[in-house]
C-alpha positions as CSV (number, residue, x, y, z in Angstrom):
1,M,-7.4,-0.8,-17.7
2,K,-4.0,-2.3,-18.1
3,G,-1.8,-3.5,-15.4
4,K,-2.4,-5.4,-12.4
5,L,-4.8,-5.2,-9.7
6,Y,-4.3,-6.4,-6.1
7,L,-6.8,-6.4,-3.2
8,L,-4.7,-5.4,0.1
9,D,-6.2,-6.3,3.1
10,T,-5.6,-4.4,6.5
11,S,-2.8,-7.1,7.8
12,V,-1.1,-6.0,4.3
13,L,-1.4,-2.5,4.9
14,L,-0.2,-2.9,8.5
15,A,3.0,-4.7,7.2
16,L,3.5,-2.1,4.6
17,V,3.4,0.7,6.9
18,R,5.8,-0.9,9.4
19,G,8.2,-1.5,6.8
20,N,8.9,-5.0,8.2
21,E,10.5,-7.9,6.3
22,L,7.0,-9.1,5.2
23,G,6.0,-5.4,4.1
24,K,9.3,-5.4,2.2
25,F,8.7,-8.5,0.7
26,I,5.1,-7.9,-0.3
27,R,6.3,-4.5,-2.0
28,H,9.0,-6.2,-3.9
29,T,7.2,-9.2,-5.0
30,F,4.0,-7.4,-6.0
31,S,5.9,-4.4,-7.3
32,L,3.5,-2.1,-5.8
33,E,5.5,1.1,-6.4
34,N,5.2,0.4,-10.2
35,P,2.8,2.8,-11.8
36,A,1.4,0.2,-13.8
37,V,0.2,-1.7,-10.6
38,R,-3.1,-0.5,-8.9
39,S,-3.9,-1.2,-5.3
40,L,-7.4,-2.1,-4.3
41,I,-8.4,-1.2,-0.3
42,S,-12.1,-2.3,0.6
43,V,-13.8,0.3,2.5
44,V,-13.8,-1.9,5.5
45,S,-9.9,-2.3,5.5
46,H,-9.7,1.5,4.7
47,G,-11.8,2.3,7.9
48,E,-10.1,-0.5,10.1
49,I,-6.4,1.1,9.2
50,W,-7.5,4.3,10.2
51,V,-9.2,3.7,13.3
52,M,-6.4,1.5,14.3
53,A,-4.0,4.6,13.9
54,E,-6.2,7.1,15.8
55,R,-6.6,4.4,18.7
56,R,-2.8,3.7,19.1
57,N,-2.0,7.4,18.7
58,W,0.2,7.1,15.6
59,Q,2.2,10.3,15.4
60,A,2.2,12.3,12.1
61,K,5.0,10.5,10.4
62,K,3.5,7.0,11.0
63,R,0.2,8.4,9.4
64,D,2.0,10.0,6.5
65,A,3.6,6.4,5.9
66,L,0.1,5.0,5.9
67,A,-1.2,7.6,3.3
68,I,1.9,7.9,1.1
69,D,4.1,4.7,1.3
70,C,1.3,2.1,1.1
71,C,-0.4,3.7,-1.8
72,I,-3.4,4.6,-0.3
73,N,-3.3,8.2,-2.3
74,N,-3.4,6.0,-5.4
75,A,-5.5,3.0,-4.2
76,I,-8.9,2.6,-5.5
77,I,-11.2,2.1,-2.4
């Protein structure tokens, strides 16, 4: 596999979903939107983030951001 692999933990996923300055910095610095970059997410982080979304009653818009904007759909879990 060519390209870079990055393991994203729960706190990084949260920053990306929130779109805060840290999230923007991470997205830009590590080129997470580049197709050559693959994000790795542990099954633990995957579970933590979705349980957090459920417990905090995240609206559909924020859940969609989690699924799409954080590259979960393209991530290797």
